[in-house]
VONU-588724 format. One line per field, with one value per residue: residue number from 1; residue in one letter; z, x, y of N, C-alpha, C in turn. Coordinates in steps of 0.001 Angstrom, whole numbers, plus 500000, padded with zeros to 6 digits. Example, Ala and Ser with C-alpha at 12.3 -4.5 7.8 and 13.67 -1.06 7.14 Angstrom:
REM VONU-588724
pos = 1	2
code = a	s
n_up = 507800	507080
n_east = 513190	512850
n_north = 494310	497750
ca_up = 507800	507140
ca_east = 512300	513670
ca_north = 495500	498940
c_up = 507800	507870
c_east = 513200	512900
c_north = 496700	500030
REM end
This chain:
REM VONU-588724
pos = 1	2	3	4	5	6	7	8	9	10	11	12	13	14	15	16	17	18	19	20	21	22	23	24	25	26	27	28	29	30	31	32	33	34	35	36	37	38	39	40	41	42	43	44
code = x	x	x	x	x	x	x	x	x	x	x	x	x	x	x	x	x	x	x	x	x	x	x	x	x	x	x	x	x	x	x	x	x	x	x	x	x	x	x	x	x	x	x	x
n_up = 504605	506685	506992	504577	504841	506988	505806	503793	505345	506584	504372	503536	505723	505622	503158	503640	505448	503860	501952	503549	504101	501662	499759	496789	494939	496584	497342	494919	494466	496691	496229	493893	494859	496728	495125	493545	495476	496486	494224	493855	496156	495677	493622	494816
n_east = 487784	489665	489648	490758	493345	494290	494258	496155	498448	498594	499040	501514	503099	502886	504079	506742	507444	507168	509134	511393	511373	511874	509831	508884	506634	504454	505100	504840	502107	501026	502128	500806	498137	498467	499292	496988	495048	496134	496021	493283	492592	493849	492330	489997
n_north = 509691	509473	506729	505905	506954	505435	502923	503275	503695	501193	499508	500496	499797	496980	496569	497375	495338	493005	493556	493431	490736	489763	489115	489096	488896	489431	492018	493398	493144	494510	497032	497783	497951	500000	502200	502496	503158	505533	507163	507331	508726	511143	512132	512822
ca_up = 504391	507724	506692	503475	505376	507784	504865	503146	506326	506770	503183	503555	506737	505085	502064	504248	506032	502778	501362	504474	503986	500254	499120	495609	494377	497537	497257	493699	494673	497627	495580	492987	495676	497330	494080	493162	496559	496559	493084	494138	497192	495064	492758	495625
ca_east = 489152	490498	489735	491711	494693	494657	494518	497431	499496	498667	499680	502920	503738	502975	505046	508081	507664	507398	510442	512397	511356	512171	508668	508715	505286	503586	505453	504246	500664	500753	502495	499701	497001	498821	499240	495597	494379	496660	495513	491870	492548	494277	491257	488844
ca_north = 510132	508879	505303	505762	507199	504267	501838	503585	503437	499749	498948	500877	498962	495619	496599	497362	494019	492046	493854	492912	489275	489474	488493	489939	488900	490120	493437	493944	493218	495604	498291	498093	498393	501276	503227	502674	503864	506897	507930	507601	509759	512388	512611	513243
c_up = 505425	507459	505587	503966	506195	506878	504174	504097	506536	505585	503143	504568	506211	503982	502604	504820	504940	502095	502239	504378	502566	499574	497918	495075	495293	497500	496043	493855	495592	497003	494620	493774	496264	496310	493667	494207	496646	495398	493259	495149	496609	494193	493539	496130
c_east = 490088	490698	490766	493134	495174	495007	495862	498583	499690	499384	501164	503695	503939	504022	506476	508407	507962	508739	511549	512495	511659	511066	508272	507303	504316	503844	504797	502744	500298	501068	501385	498506	497253	498739	497805	494849	494836	496160	494037	491748	492929	493171	490075	489022
c_north = 509502	507397	505065	505973	506014	503090	502048	503283	501938	499091	499279	500040	497542	495548	496584	495985	492988	492289	493290	491392	488806	488659	489353	490028	489638	491621	494086	494121	494379	496957	498731	498627	499771	502406	503533	503484	505315	507749	508251	508723	511120	512988	513141	514631
REM end
C-alpha cells in the first residue's frame, strides 16, 4: 500500500511538471497510468 501511494505521488508530481512544460502526449500517458493505479488501489 505504501509503495502504491509513493507511486501515485510520483506520477502526480511528474504530471504537474509535464503540464508546466506543455508536453501533451506525456501528460496523457501519465494521466492514464495514474487513473489505472488509483482505480486498482480503490478496488483493494
